Residue, then its C-alpha position, 0 to 999 in steps of 0.5 A: m327874594n325878588r318879591f322882597i327886593l321889589i317891596a324894599a325898592l318901593a318902600l325906598a322910593s316912597f320914602a324918597a318921594q316924601a323926603s323930597s316933596g316938590g323936587e327940592t333938596l332938603e336941608p339937614a335939620n341936625t336936631n338933638i333930642r337929648s338937648k332939653a334946652s332945645l326942647i324947652n325953647g322949641a316948646k315955647y315957640f310952638m305954644a306961642y306961634c303954632a298951638g293957636c291952629h295946630s293941636l298935639q292931641y296925643q301929648r299931655y302937658n304934664r308928661m311934656a313937663k316931666d320929660l323937659g324937666l319943668t315944674e308945674d308952675e313953670l308949665k302953667k306960666y310959660l306953656i299953657f295959654t288956654g286955661a287947660k289943666p296940666t293933665d289935659t292933652i294939648q288942644t287948639a282953641m280953633t274949631p275945625e269949622q274955623g279952620e275950614k273958613f280961614f284956610g280951606k281945611a282944618p289945620p292938622d294935628l302935629t303930634v306925629i308930623a315928624k314921624a310922617r314927614g321927617v325932621d329934614w322936611l319940617y326944617s326945610y318947610l319952615l325955612g321955605f316960606y316967601a311972600d307971594p301976592e298971587r296966593p290968597i293968604g299972601w304966602n307960598n312955600q318952596v318945599f310945599p308949593n301952594a300950601s294953605m298955611p301962612h308964614v306964622l313966624w314971619r315977624l321972627e324971620g322977616i319977609k323974603v320974596a322968591e326970584f325965579e329963573t325960567h328955562t326952556d327945553d328943546h321942545g319949547i316947554e318952559t319951566r320955572t325954578l327958584a333961583h334964590f330968596k331976597k329979603v325985603r323986610e328984616g325980622v326980629m332975629d338974624e338968620e342964624e338965630y332964626r334957623r336955631t329957633v326953627r331947629d328947636i321947634v322941629n326938635f320939639l315936634d320930633y320929641t312929641g312924635e315919640p316921647a318914649q325915645l328919651i327913656r330909651m336913650r337914657l336906658a341904652p347905655w345900661v342895656l349895652l353894659f348888661l349885654v357885655v357883662f352877660t356875654f362875658l358870664a355866658y362865655l365863662l359858663k360855656r368854658e366851665y361846661f365844656k372844659d372836659v370835652h375833647 
């Protein structure tokens, strides 16, 4: 029992460490994987802004189209920009060598990133970019400091800078904490619209991590109904078998 408690505590601590990378409080993503409109919008923005560097190598175009309710013509027109076939997996045009040259390392595949990091982390990460002239790429991130990824959505959000507060403890050690962001250039979207777009992208990545969950959710009410009917029939059968037992 003590060993089980220890393992559970370590697992919880590991999960908490992942969920609060950098000591920052994560914003709830409040995604809804049942919303096909959100998934389609997220897929559109992912393909337009993210797929140039990141692949979804375990997800096929035609499976995505089927789950999202898109025709093959709509798939080819709005989501395939590389000349790939609908039966192909979603690959990026960037080679690992190009990724290492531009960013120091090849951008990772994002098929299961929502499973690895969690939707709240992804949502907070995409909202946490700010301009930082001290970084080689000109950007930094509140949730993942010194990340090698630039802010690819800056035209949508605009440009903001971070203003920090410096605190000195009793031992004279200074720590710098983020006070707030200051917008220095407006984007094509207002804050609410941008947050909704980021939420849709995260929702889409949550779907790609486990497309079968849409099937599970669709079948869940019928499974529960079956269990209720089966339980009732089992109760009637039990009464019939034991009616003469006193």
